[in-house]
N, CA, C and O atoms as CSV, one atom per row, in Angstrom:
chain,resi,resn,atom,element,x,y,z
A,1,MET,N,N,89.179,52.094,-16.017
A,1,MET,CA,C,88.074,51.325,-15.484
A,1,MET,C,C,88.049,51.866,-14.243
A,1,MET,O,O,89.043,52.056,-13.542
A,2,HIS,N,N,86.472,52.220,-13.847
A,2,HIS,CA,C,85.913,52.933,-12.739
A,2,HIS,C,C,85.311,51.949,-11.818
A,2,HIS,O,O,84.526,51.122,-12.281
A,3,GLY,N,N,85.644,51.955,-10.371
A,3,GLY,CA,C,85.126,51.018,-9.271
A,3,GLY,C,C,85.956,51.019,-8.017
A,3,GLY,O,O,87.086,51.503,-7.949
A,4,GLU,N,N,85.416,50.533,-7.189
A,4,GLU,CA,C,86.071,50.403,-5.824
A,4,GLU,C,C,87.267,49.097,-6.063
A,4,GLU,O,O,86.958,47.930,-6.306
A,5,GLY,N,N,88.576,49.583,-5.935
A,5,GLY,CA,C,89.688,48.757,-6.064
A,5,GLY,C,C,89.917,47.938,-5.102
A,5,GLY,O,O,90.903,47.218,-5.258
A,6,THR,N,N,89.294,47.810,-4.115
A,6,THR,CA,C,89.332,46.944,-2.875
A,6,THR,C,C,88.188,45.715,-3.214
A,6,THR,O,O,88.046,44.818,-2.382
A,7,GLN,N,N,87.635,45.715,-4.072
A,7,GLN,CA,C,86.632,44.574,-4.494
A,7,GLN,C,C,87.160,43.539,-5.672
A,7,GLN,O,O,87.279,43.911,-6.840
A,8,PRO,N,N,87.415,42.400,-5.296
A,8,PRO,CA,C,88.097,41.288,-6.197
A,8,PRO,C,C,87.526,41.292,-7.433
A,8,PRO,O,O,88.240,41.213,-8.433
A,9,ASN,N,N,86.098,41.390,-7.526
A,9,ASN,CA,C,85.348,41.371,-8.743
A,9,ASN,C,C,85.811,42.589,-9.842
A,9,ASN,O,O,86.041,42.437,-11.042
A,10,ILE,N,N,85.877,43.901,-9.012
A,10,ILE,CA,C,86.274,44.631,-10.190
A,10,ILE,C,C,88.064,44.585,-10.536
A,10,ILE,O,O,88.630,44.854,-11.596
A,11,LEU,N,N,88.505,44.259,-9.558
A,11,LEU,CA,C,90.046,43.914,-10.178
A,11,LEU,C,C,89.885,42.802,-11.132
A,11,LEU,O,O,90.538,42.932,-12.168
A,12,GLU,N,N,89.148,41.711,-11.019
A,12,GLU,CA,C,88.980,40.978,-12.125
A,12,GLU,C,C,88.392,41.207,-13.275
A,12,GLU,O,O,88.430,40.449,-14.244
A,13,LYS,N,N,87.764,42.376,-13.204
A,13,LYS,CA,C,86.965,42.703,-14.645
A,13,LYS,C,C,88.165,43.697,-15.258
A,13,LYS,O,O,88.105,44.008,-16.447
A,14,ALA,N,N,89.127,44.131,-14.514
A,14,ALA,CA,C,90.305,45.175,-14.759
A,14,ALA,C,C,91.163,44.180,-15.357
A,14,ALA,O,O,92.016,44.657,-16.106
A,15,GLU,N,N,91.167,43.028,-15.240
A,15,GLU,CA,C,92.034,42.003,-15.938
A,15,GLU,C,C,93.275,41.932,-15.423
A,15,GLU,O,O,94.212,41.863,-16.218
A,16,ILE,N,N,93.591,41.935,-13.688
A,16,ILE,CA,C,94.498,42.323,-12.976
A,16,ILE,C,C,95.411,41.319,-12.936
A,16,ILE,O,O,96.579,41.594,-12.661
A,17,ARG,N,N,94.978,39.855,-13.235
A,17,ARG,CA,C,96.167,38.745,-13.601
A,17,ARG,C,C,96.814,38.999,-14.914
A,17,ARG,O,O,97.754,38.290,-15.276
A,18,GLU,N,N,96.406,39.877,-15.575
A,18,GLU,CA,C,97.435,40.397,-17.220
A,18,GLU,C,C,98.294,41.352,-16.708
A,18,GLU,O,O,99.244,41.528,-17.472
A,19,ALA,N,N,98.332,42.063,-15.674
A,19,ALA,CA,C,98.983,43.292,-15.349
A,19,ALA,C,C,100.494,43.078,-15.193
A,19,ALA,O,O,100.954,42.099,-14.607
A,20,ASP,N,N,101.190,43.973,-15.707
A,20,ASP,CA,C,102.689,43.659,-15.341
A,20,ASP,C,C,102.986,44.287,-14.035
A,20,ASP,O,O,103.877,43.758,-13.370
A,21,ALA,N,N,102.395,45.311,-13.568
A,21,ALA,CA,C,102.506,46.252,-12.669
A,21,ALA,C,C,101.091,46.478,-12.053
A,21,ALA,O,O,100.048,46.069,-12.563
A,22,LEU,N,N,101.200,47.249,-10.778
A,22,LEU,CA,C,100.003,47.448,-10.173
A,22,LEU,C,C,100.250,48.771,-9.111
A,22,LEU,O,O,101.032,48.519,-8.195
A,23,VAL,N,N,99.668,50.161,-9.132
A,23,VAL,CA,C,100.114,51.210,-8.314
A,23,VAL,C,C,98.530,51.273,-7.408
A,23,VAL,O,O,97.404,51.335,-7.901
A,24,ALA,N,N,98.900,51.234,-6.013
A,24,ALA,CA,C,97.719,51.503,-5.230
A,24,ALA,C,C,97.972,52.943,-4.448
A,24,ALA,O,O,98.680,53.027,-3.444
A,25,CYS,N,N,97.396,53.886,-4.962
A,25,CYS,CA,C,97.576,54.976,-4.467
A,25,CYS,C,C,96.336,55.949,-3.980
A,25,CYS,O,O,96.264,57.161,-4.184
A,26,THR,N,N,95.461,55.199,-3.347
A,26,THR,CA,C,93.984,55.987,-2.620
A,26,THR,C,C,94.669,56.781,-1.539
A,26,THR,O,O,95.861,56.727,-1.237
A,27,THR,N,N,93.842,57.435,-1.071
A,27,THR,CA,C,94.139,58.268,0.362
A,27,THR,C,C,93.926,57.616,1.567
A,27,THR,O,O,93.857,58.191,2.654
A,28,HIS,N,N,93.769,55.828,1.298
A,28,HIS,CA,C,93.334,55.277,2.446
A,28,HIS,C,C,94.396,54.061,2.344
A,28,HIS,O,O,94.468,53.249,1.421
A,29,ASP,N,N,95.237,54.124,3.551
A,29,ASP,CA,C,96.529,53.327,3.588
A,29,ASP,C,C,96.069,51.812,3.666
A,29,ASP,O,O,96.773,51.099,2.952
A,30,GLN,N,N,95.032,51.109,4.375
A,30,GLN,CA,C,94.287,50.191,4.589
A,30,GLN,C,C,93.814,49.485,3.327
A,30,GLN,O,O,93.931,48.271,3.165
A,31,ASP,N,N,93.245,50.360,2.399
A,31,ASP,CA,C,92.693,49.980,0.832
A,31,ASP,C,C,93.797,49.754,0.186
A,31,ASP,O,O,93.718,48.751,-0.523
A,32,ASN,N,N,95.142,50.479,0.141
A,32,ASN,CA,C,96.342,50.197,-0.433
A,32,ASN,C,C,96.915,49.148,-0.255
A,32,ASN,O,O,97.364,48.406,-1.129
A,33,ILE,N,N,96.944,49.008,0.828
A,33,ILE,CA,C,97.560,47.527,1.498
A,33,ILE,C,C,96.944,46.343,0.999
A,33,ILE,O,O,97.565,45.447,0.428
A,34,LEU,N,N,95.386,46.347,1.279
A,34,LEU,CA,C,94.676,45.469,0.709
A,34,LEU,C,C,94.425,44.988,-0.984
A,34,LEU,O,O,94.054,43.931,-1.494
A,35,ILE,N,N,94.761,46.102,-1.451
A,35,ILE,CA,C,94.915,46.088,-3.023
A,35,ILE,C,C,96.445,45.227,-3.364
A,35,ILE,O,O,96.637,44.243,-4.078
A,36,GLY,N,N,97.222,45.888,-2.699
A,36,GLY,CA,C,98.518,45.399,-2.872
A,36,GLY,C,C,98.557,43.865,-2.807
A,36,GLY,O,O,99.039,43.136,-3.674
A,37,LEU,N,N,98.004,43.494,-1.703
A,37,LEU,CA,C,97.769,42.068,-1.284
A,37,LEU,C,C,97.197,41.184,-2.323
A,37,LEU,O,O,97.612,40.045,-2.538
A,38,MET,N,N,96.247,41.743,-2.945
A,38,MET,CA,C,95.263,41.137,-4.140
A,38,MET,C,C,96.135,41.126,-5.076
A,38,MET,O,O,96.127,40.131,-5.801
A,39,ALA,N,N,96.967,42.018,-5.306
A,39,ALA,CA,C,97.905,42.215,-6.375
A,39,ALA,C,C,99.057,40.937,-6.439
A,39,ALA,O,O,99.336,40.216,-7.397
A,40,LYS,N,N,99.518,40.938,-5.281
A,40,LYS,CA,C,100.588,40.104,-5.003
A,40,LYS,C,C,100.031,38.407,-4.922
A,40,LYS,O,O,100.812,37.462,-5.039
A,41,GLU,N,N,98.636,38.262,-4.715
A,41,GLU,CA,C,98.292,36.762,-5.042
A,41,GLU,C,C,97.656,36.730,-6.385
A,41,GLU,O,O,97.012,35.730,-6.702
A,42,ALA,N,N,97.769,37.663,-7.146
A,42,ALA,CA,C,97.396,37.753,-8.521
A,42,ALA,C,C,99.014,37.604,-9.245
A,42,ALA,O,O,99.149,37.830,-10.447
A,43,GLU,N,N,100.032,37.260,-8.500
A,43,GLU,CA,C,101.208,37.461,-8.849
A,43,GLU,C,C,101.771,38.213,-9.620
A,43,GLU,O,O,102.646,37.773,-10.365
A,44,ILE,N,N,101.439,39.416,-9.628
A,44,ILE,CA,C,101.951,40.825,-10.250
A,44,ILE,C,C,103.347,40.941,-9.492
A,44,ILE,O,O,103.465,40.696,-8.292
A,45,SER,N,N,104.530,41.392,-10.432
A,45,SER,CA,C,105.719,41.232,-9.744
A,45,SER,C,C,106.043,42.592,-9.542
A,45,SER,O,O,107.180,42.683,-9.079
A,46,ASN,N,N,105.503,43.663,-9.702
A,46,ASN,CA,C,105.626,45.238,-9.518
A,46,ASN,C,C,104.572,45.824,-8.920
A,46,ASN,O,O,103.619,46.398,-9.446
A,47,ILE,N,N,104.812,45.638,-7.773
A,47,ILE,CA,C,103.628,46.581,-6.951
A,47,ILE,C,C,104.119,47.654,-6.030
A,47,ILE,O,O,104.932,47.440,-5.130
A,48,VAL,N,N,103.618,48.747,-6.281
A,48,VAL,CA,C,103.932,49.861,-5.619
A,48,VAL,C,C,102.328,50.316,-4.521
A,48,VAL,O,O,101.170,50.290,-4.938
A,49,ILE,N,N,102.761,50.681,-3.153
A,49,ILE,CA,C,101.600,51.227,-2.794
A,49,ILE,C,C,101.992,52.395,-1.883
A,49,ILE,O,O,103.117,52.535,-1.405
A,50,ARG,N,N,101.015,53.171,-1.702
A,50,ARG,CA,C,100.734,54.573,-0.953
A,50,ARG,C,C,100.572,54.585,0.129
A,50,ARG,O,O,99.400,54.265,0.329
A,51,VAL,N,N,101.370,54.887,1.549
A,51,VAL,CA,C,100.835,54.627,2.965
A,51,VAL,C,C,101.452,55.970,3.354
A,51,VAL,O,O,102.502,56.477,2.958
A,52,ASP,N,N,100.648,56.374,4.129
A,52,ASP,CA,C,100.788,57.867,4.936
A,52,ASP,C,C,100.990,57.703,6.399
A,52,ASP,O,O,101.542,58.583,7.059
A,53,ASP,N,N,100.486,56.420,7.004
A,53,ASP,CA,C,101.001,56.493,8.231
A,53,ASP,C,C,102.101,55.379,8.420
A,53,ASP,O,O,101.992,54.257,7.926
A,54,VAL,N,N,103.178,55.800,9.187
A,54,VAL,CA,C,104.238,55.124,9.293
A,54,VAL,C,C,103.987,53.851,10.278
A,54,VAL,O,O,104.917,53.044,10.308
A,55,GLN,N,N,103.152,53.640,10.873
A,55,GLN,CA,C,102.580,52.118,11.458
A,55,GLN,C,C,102.194,51.419,10.332
A,55,GLN,O,O,102.668,50.284,10.387
A,56,PHE,N,N,101.519,51.606,9.302
A,56,PHE,CA,C,101.224,50.871,8.215
A,56,PHE,C,C,102.215,50.718,7.510
A,56,PHE,O,O,102.221,49.709,6.806
A,57,THR,N,N,103.323,51.594,7.447
A,57,THR,CA,C,104.472,50.939,6.406
A,57,THR,C,C,104.709,49.655,7.174
A,57,THR,O,O,104.318,48.611,6.652
A,58,GLU,N,N,105.197,49.622,8.141
A,58,GLU,CA,C,105.426,48.379,9.059
A,58,GLU,C,C,104.562,47.178,8.721
A,58,GLU,O,O,105.061,46.106,8.378
A,59,VAL,N,N,103.323,47.369,8.818
A,59,VAL,CA,C,102.448,46.229,8.547
A,59,VAL,C,C,102.644,45.540,7.078
A,59,VAL,O,O,102.770,44.360,6.750
A,60,ALA,N,N,102.619,46.878,6.251
A,60,ALA,CA,C,102.911,46.475,4.775
A,60,ALA,C,C,103.866,45.712,4.443
A,60,ALA,O,O,103.681,44.824,3.610
A,61,LYS,N,N,105.370,45.965,5.179
A,61,LYS,CA,C,106.581,45.407,4.951
A,61,LYS,C,C,106.468,44.027,5.283
A,61,LYS,O,O,107.009,43.140,4.623
A,62,LYS,N,N,105.591,43.785,6.559
A,62,LYS,CA,C,105.605,42.388,7.307
A,62,LYS,C,C,104.402,41.662,6.282
A,62,LYS,O,O,104.124,40.478,6.472
A,63,LEU,N,N,103.973,42.147,5.603
A,63,LEU,CA,C,103.041,41.599,4.479
A,63,LEU,C,C,103.532,40.949,3.270
A,63,LEU,O,O,102.925,40.177,2.528
A,64,GLY,N,N,105.060,41.504,3.169
A,64,GLY,CA,C,105.565,41.004,2.051
A,64,GLY,C,C,105.713,42.078,0.666
A,64,GLY,O,O,106.202,41.809,-0.432
A,65,LEU,N,N,105.084,43.436,1.161
A,65,LEU,CA,C,105.110,44.369,0.362
A,65,LEU,C,C,105.987,45.339,0.354
A,65,LEU,O,O,105.978,46.157,1.275
A,66,ALA,N,N,107.035,45.442,-0.829
A,66,ALA,CA,C,108.359,45.946,-0.610
A,66,ALA,C,C,108.444,47.296,-1.157
A,66,ALA,O,O,109.250,48.091,-0.675
A,67,HIS,N,N,107.541,47.679,-2.299
A,67,HIS,CA,C,107.483,49.090,-2.626
A,67,HIS,C,C,106.382,49.871,-2.229
A,67,HIS,O,O,105.241,49.757,-2.678
A,68,ILE,N,N,106.859,50.872,-1.154
A,68,ILE,CA,C,105.858,51.369,-0.375
A,68,ILE,C,C,106.494,52.902,-0.484
A,68,ILE,O,O,107.680,53.192,-0.331
A,69,ILE,N,N,105.394,53.811,-0.789
A,69,ILE,CA,C,105.717,55.315,-1.274
A,69,ILE,C,C,105.019,55.953,0.266
A,69,ILE,O,O,103.905,55.721,0.735
A,70,ASN,N,N,106.111,56.809,0.809
A,70,ASN,CA,C,105.143,57.693,2.100
A,70,ASN,C,C,105.446,59.193,1.422
A,70,ASN,O,O,106.563,59.702,1.512
A,71,PRO,N,N,104.461,59.771,0.812
A,71,PRO,CA,C,104.778,61.120,0.398
A,71,PRO,C,C,105.168,62.448,1.403
A,71,PRO,O,O,105.531,63.565,1.035
A,72,SER,N,N,105.005,62.033,2.558
A,72,SER,CA,C,105.411,63.141,3.871
A,72,SER,C,C,106.943,62.994,3.687
A,72,SER,O,O,107.805,63.815,3.372
A,73,HIS,N,N,107.000,61.524,4.023
A,73,HIS,CA,C,108.851,61.222,3.974
A,73,HIS,C,C,109.435,61.968,2.876
A,73,HIS,O,O,110.229,62.891,3.058
A,74,ILE,N,N,108.962,61.487,1.488
A,74,ILE,CA,C,109.525,62.068,-0.062
A,74,ILE,C,C,109.776,63.582,0.106
A,74,ILE,O,O,110.719,64.244,-0.328
A,75,ALA,N,N,108.738,63.965,0.821
A,75,ALA,CA,C,108.624,65.690,0.581
A,75,ALA,C,C,109.687,65.958,1.774
A,75,ALA,O,O,110.577,66.683,1.330
A,76,SER,N,N,109.869,65.682,2.901
A,76,SER,CA,C,110.655,65.922,4.050
A,76,SER,C,C,112.220,65.704,3.497
A,76,SER,O,O,113.126,66.366,4.005
A,77,THR,N,N,112.476,64.786,2.480
A,77,THR,CA,C,113.784,64.598,1.893
A,77,THR,C,C,114.299,66.033,0.949
A,77,THR,O,O,115.460,66.432,0.855
A,78,PHE,N,N,113.427,66.472,0.490
A,78,PHE,CA,C,113.779,67.820,-0.122
A,78,PHE,C,C,113.890,69.079,0.700
A,78,PHE,O,O,114.604,70.041,0.417
A,79,ILE,N,N,113.130,68.967,1.714
A,79,ILE,CA,C,113.568,70.133,2.835
A,79,ILE,C,C,114.810,70.068,3.675
A,79,ILE,O,O,115.452,71.051,4.044
A,80,TYR,N,N,115.066,68.906,3.922
A,80,TYR,CA,C,116.166,68.667,4.783
A,80,TYR,C,C,117.438,68.411,3.766
A,80,TYR,O,O,118.555,68.173,4.224
């Protein structure tokens, strides 16, 4: 499905309430957090979000989003 994932009507058309998992991996941290929160409200048990800014990682954790991917952090683990 093609559309803006931060819009509830798009997620409803995609039948978000039927999903087993959701991955929010746009290049916008705020959008990923918002999508993750909507997925949490839809009672999706497996939610993964991408967050580039460490400050937003802390915000996402406080909001109850546990599976957070930070590409820079992952890449740095391979270097060091």
